[in-house]
Structures are given as C-alpha cells and as structure tokens.
C-alpha positions as CSV (number, residue, x, y, z in Angstrom):
1,M,5.0,-98.2,9.9
2,N,5.7,-99.5,6.5
3,S,2.0,-99.3,5.6
4,T,1.6,-95.8,6.8
5,W,4.4,-94.4,4.7
6,E,3.2,-96.5,1.5
7,S,-0.4,-94.6,2.1
8,V,1.6,-91.2,2.2
9,A,3.5,-92.1,-1.0
10,R,0.4,-93.1,-3.0
11,D,-1.3,-89.7,-2.4
12,P,-1.5,-87.8,-5.5
13,H,0.2,-84.7,-4.1
14,P,2.0,-85.8,-1.1
15,S,4.0,-82.5,-0.7
16,A,1.3,-80.2,-1.8
17,Y,1.2,-78.7,1.9
18,L,4.7,-77.3,1.3
19,D,4.9,-74.0,-0.9
20,P,7.5,-74.2,-3.6
21,L,9.6,-71.3,-2.2
22,V,9.4,-73.0,1.3
23,A,10.8,-76.2,-0.1
24,R,13.7,-74.3,-1.8
25,Q,14.4,-72.6,1.4
26,K,14.4,-75.8,3.2
27,R,16.7,-77.2,0.6
28,E,19.3,-74.6,0.8
29,A,19.1,-74.4,4.6
30,H,20.0,-78.1,4.7
31,L,22.8,-77.9,2.0
32,Q,24.3,-74.8,3.8
33,L,24.5,-76.6,6.9
34,V,26.2,-79.7,5.4
35,R,28.7,-77.9,3.6
36,R,29.6,-75.6,6.6
37,W,30.0,-78.8,9.0
38,L,32.0,-80.6,6.1
39,R,34.6,-78.0,6.3
40,G,36.1,-78.7,2.7
41,L,36.0,-82.6,3.4
42,N,35.1,-84.5,0.4
43,P,33.3,-87.7,1.4
44,Q,33.5,-90.5,-1.1
45,S,30.6,-92.8,0.4
46,V,27.3,-91.1,1.6
47,L,24.1,-92.2,3.0
48,K,20.7,-90.3,3.3
49,T,17.7,-91.6,5.1
50,D,14.3,-90.9,4.1
51,L,13.6,-90.0,0.3
52,F,10.3,-88.2,0.9
53,E,11.8,-84.9,-0.4
54,E,13.6,-86.7,-3.3
55,A,10.6,-88.5,-4.3
56,F,7.8,-85.5,-4.1
57,G,9.3,-82.2,-3.3
58,E,11.3,-79.3,-4.4
59,D,13.4,-79.8,-1.2
60,R,15.4,-82.6,-2.5
61,V,19.1,-82.4,-1.5
62,L,20.6,-86.0,-2.3
63,L,22.1,-85.2,-5.6
64,D,23.9,-82.1,-3.8
65,L,25.1,-83.6,-0.6
66,A,28.6,-84.6,-1.8
67,P,28.7,-84.0,-5.7
68,N,32.1,-85.9,-5.9
69,A,31.2,-88.8,-4.0
70,R,31.8,-92.0,-5.7
71,H,28.8,-93.9,-4.1
72,T,25.7,-92.3,-2.6
73,V,23.0,-94.4,-1.0
74,G,19.4,-93.3,-0.5
75,I,17.0,-95.4,1.8
76,D,13.3,-95.2,2.6
77,I,10.9,-97.7,4.4
78,A,8.5,-97.4,1.6
79,A,8.9,-98.8,-1.8
80,T,6.7,-96.5,-3.6
81,T,8.9,-93.5,-2.2
82,V,12.2,-95.3,-3.2
83,I,10.8,-95.9,-6.9
84,A,9.8,-92.2,-7.1
85,A,13.0,-90.9,-5.9
86,R,15.2,-93.0,-8.2
87,R,13.2,-91.4,-11.1
88,H,14.4,-88.0,-10.0
89,C,18.0,-89.1,-9.0
90,S,19.0,-91.4,-11.9
91,A,22.6,-90.3,-12.2
92,A,25.6,-92.8,-12.1
93,G,26.8,-93.4,-8.5
94,F,23.5,-93.5,-6.9
95,S,21.8,-96.3,-5.3
96,F,18.4,-96.6,-3.8
97,L,17.4,-99.2,-1.3
98,V,14.1,-100.1,0.7
99,S,15.4,-100.3,4.3
100,D,14.1,-99.8,7.9
101,V,16.4,-97.3,9.7
102,R,16.0,-99.2,12.8
103,A,17.7,-102.3,11.2
104,L,19.8,-101.1,8.2
105,A,20.5,-103.6,5.5
106,L,23.9,-102.4,5.1
107,R,27.5,-103.2,6.4
108,T,29.1,-101.8,9.6
109,D,31.5,-98.6,9.0
110,S,30.3,-98.2,5.4
111,F,30.0,-94.5,4.9
112,E,32.0,-91.3,5.4
113,L,29.0,-89.2,5.8
114,V,25.6,-90.2,6.8
115,F,22.8,-87.7,6.7
116,S,19.6,-88.1,8.6
117,N,17.2,-85.2,8.2
118,S,14.0,-85.5,10.3
119,T,13.8,-89.1,10.0
120,L,14.2,-90.3,13.5
121,D,11.4,-88.0,14.8
122,H,8.5,-90.0,13.1
123,F,8.9,-93.0,15.5
124,E,6.1,-93.4,18.3
125,T,8.8,-94.2,21.1
126,R,12.0,-93.3,22.4
127,A,13.2,-97.1,22.3
128,E,12.6,-96.9,18.4
129,L,14.7,-93.6,18.1
130,L,17.4,-95.1,20.0
131,A,17.3,-98.2,17.7
132,A,17.8,-96.1,14.7
133,L,20.2,-94.0,16.1
134,R,22.5,-97.0,17.0
135,E,22.1,-98.3,13.4
136,L,23.0,-94.9,12.0
137,V,26.3,-94.6,14.2
138,R,27.1,-98.3,13.3
139,V,27.3,-97.7,9.5
140,V,29.4,-94.6,9.9
141,R,33.1,-95.1,9.1
142,P,35.8,-94.3,11.6
143,S,36.6,-90.5,11.2
144,G,33.3,-90.2,9.4
145,L,30.6,-87.8,10.2
146,L,26.9,-88.2,11.1
147,I,24.6,-85.1,10.8
148,I,21.3,-85.5,12.2
149,T,18.1,-83.1,12.5
150,L,15.1,-83.5,14.7
151,D,12.0,-81.5,15.2
152,N,12.5,-79.1,17.8
153,P,10.6,-79.9,21.2
154,W,11.6,-76.5,22.6
155,N,9.5,-74.7,19.8
156,P,6.3,-73.7,21.3
157,L,4.4,-74.6,18.2
158,Y,5.5,-78.1,18.2
159,P,2.9,-79.4,20.5
160,L,0.3,-77.8,18.3
161,L,1.7,-79.1,15.2
162,R,2.2,-82.7,16.6
163,W,-1.5,-82.8,17.6
164,A,-2.5,-81.4,14.1
165,T,-0.6,-84.3,12.2
166,R,-2.4,-86.7,14.6
167,L,-5.7,-85.3,13.2
168,R,-4.3,-86.1,9.7
169,Q,-3.9,-82.5,8.9
170,A,-0.5,-83.3,7.3
171,P,0.5,-85.9,5.1
172,Y,2.7,-87.6,8.0
173,V,2.5,-88.0,11.7
174,L,5.0,-86.6,14.0
175,G,6.4,-89.0,16.8
176,Y,9.0,-88.9,19.5
177,T,11.7,-86.3,19.3
178,A,14.6,-85.4,21.6
179,S,16.3,-82.3,22.9
180,R,19.6,-81.3,21.9
181,Q,21.1,-82.2,25.1
182,Q,19.4,-85.6,24.8
183,L,20.6,-86.3,21.4
184,N,24.3,-85.1,22.2
185,G,24.1,-87.5,25.3
186,W,23.1,-90.5,23.4
187,L,25.6,-89.9,20.8
188,N,28.3,-89.8,23.3
189,D,27.1,-93.0,25.0
190,L,27.4,-94.4,21.5
191,G,31.0,-93.5,21.3
192,M,30.6,-90.5,19.0
193,E,32.3,-87.1,19.4
194,V,29.7,-84.2,19.1
195,V,31.5,-81.7,16.8
196,E,28.9,-79.0,16.5
197,N,25.0,-78.2,17.0
198,G,22.6,-75.7,15.1
199,W,19.1,-74.6,14.5
200,L,17.4,-74.9,11.1
201,I,14.3,-73.2,9.7
202,H,12.6,-70.5,11.7
203,N,9.1,-70.5,10.0
204,P,6.4,-70.6,12.5
205,R,5.3,-74.1,11.0
206,L,1.6,-74.7,11.0
207,L,0.7,-71.0,11.1
208,S,3.3,-70.2,8.2
209,T,1.9,-73.2,6.2
210,G,-1.8,-71.9,6.4
211,L,-0.8,-68.5,5.6
212,F,1.5,-69.5,2.6
213,L,-1.4,-71.7,1.1
214,G,-4.0,-68.9,1.8
215,L,-1.8,-66.7,-0.3
216,R,-1.3,-68.9,-3.1
217,K,-5.0,-69.5,-3.3
218,I,-5.9,-65.9,-3.5
219,M,-2.9,-64.5,-5.6
220,G,-1.5,-67.4,-7.3
221,R,2.2,-66.7,-8.7
222,A,1.8,-63.2,-7.6
223,A,2.2,-64.5,-4.1
224,D,5.9,-65.0,-4.7
225,G,6.9,-61.6,-3.5
226,P,5.0,-61.6,-0.2
227,I,6.1,-65.0,0.5
228,R,9.7,-64.3,0.0
229,T,9.4,-61.1,2.3
230,L,8.1,-63.4,4.9
231,L,10.6,-66.0,4.5
232,R,13.5,-63.4,4.8
233,L,11.7,-62.1,8.1
234,F,11.5,-65.5,9.5
235,E,15.3,-66.2,8.6
236,F,16.2,-63.1,10.6
237,L,14.8,-64.8,13.8
238,G,17.6,-67.4,13.5
239,R,20.1,-64.6,14.5
240,L,18.1,-63.6,17.6
241,P,18.9,-65.0,21.2
242,A,15.5,-66.6,20.9
243,A,16.5,-68.9,18.1
244,P,16.3,-72.1,20.3
245,F,12.7,-71.7,20.7
246,T,11.8,-70.3,17.2
247,A,13.8,-73.1,15.2
248,C,11.6,-75.9,13.7
249,F,14.7,-78.4,13.7
250,S,17.6,-78.9,15.9
251,A,20.7,-80.2,14.2
252,V,23.9,-82.2,15.4
253,C,27.2,-83.1,13.7
254,A,29.0,-86.0,15.2
255,R,32.2,-87.9,14.5
256,K,33.0,-91.5,14.9
257,P,36.6,-91.5,16.4
258,A,39.4,-93.2,14.3
259,R,40.5,-96.5,15.3
C-alpha cells in the first residue's frame, strides 16, 4: 500500500481532478463539522491522519483544526506526501510523521482530538479498517474526541465511483467502507461513546467532477459562477430527508470515557 501512495504523491498534479472551488467547499464543510462537534472545547494535542490535502490541495484543514493547540501532528504512509505537507504547514507546534495508521508510531492516550477524514476507507479489507480503527481509539486520551469520516456506502453513486477508481480514473483507489451503523457499533465495542453523527458533501461525485472539469475546460475562470451555483444547489440536498443517500461521506464523533 505504501508504494501505491508514493506513486500517487509523485504525480505532477495529484489533486487536479478536484476543482479549486470544490476543494474550498470540502475544506469549509469539514472545519464547520469539527467546530460544531468540539462545542467550544480547546484541544491542546491534535492528530490528523492522511496528509493528501495538506500536501497537494486547497482543501487542507490541518492548520485550522485547533488553532490554539500546543501540538498538532499530521501523519501519512507516504514519505513524499509528508514532505510536501510540511512545506505548506511549517508553523511552530506542528509535527509530521510517516506512519501507517494500522500500526501508529505514537503513544497510547496521546491526543485530545483525533481527526481522520476519509482515511480508513482506502483499505482493501474490513480487517484492515478495524485494525486502523483500534489504533485511532488507542491514541485518544480519556475524555478526548475521535472524529472520523468514511465514504458513504448508501450513496447510489458510490459503487460506480469505486469501480471507476479501480480503472485508474482517479488518483487513488476506494477500498472497504462501513455504514454509519457498523462504525457506531465498532466504536461502542472498542469502549467509545458515540456522541453525534452527520452527513457531509452532497455533490454527486464522479458526475459533478466530470461536469466541473468540463466547465473549466470550456469557460476557464468564467466557470466560477456556474460552479458556485451548482455547489449551492448540491448543499441544499443536505437539508432534505434523502440526505443519507446524497451524502458523499458519513461522519461520527465519539468520546473516550474518562478513567
């Protein structure tokens, strides 16, 4: 798996498939979710898994996850990605580490906030996903929070997207994912208390990506207006009863009980 992500990182434009406006939408959606679930908490130690955004995209969130934290750590399995992310996030208090999330090179009970956005859904098997989940739970401090997002298997476009990634129509391959109920159950089994669930990003992935790329090719910067309009329309889907089926990602916030 490491060689796969190194290959992705060495692509000259690994995030070229994601329109800049969509990247900013994704960034704001994730940051709003974290701020809402923190409810005014001020974590001093933070871990983020997966540095693809920080290395290559405009959807990077690491610097703003917890601006007042004393120590924030970002990890990725690909050394090339870690090096690129460090160039974009060189502020004091930030550390970067090459580490496999299935076997974290980090102490138990280390972080008040662990944020893992669409990291665990790139493994081929359920066993690998569960191994990574156990590791994330392990490094959360008692009373700390774990926030996870996964590809939403209820979205009817998800199987098509997964198939397309396996034909190398995306810079990465989608792997095994879990439903909200499965993830909540696994977290409970690992001793975590599920606090809240949510749905994220209602763009019809694959279809919207192709549409946005087409608009950019035809209109260039003039495509900003139409793309913004479409993004607002897609955001409206999140307010409808069908949100569990239009969401690209499911999200969960879980707390480790105090000892």
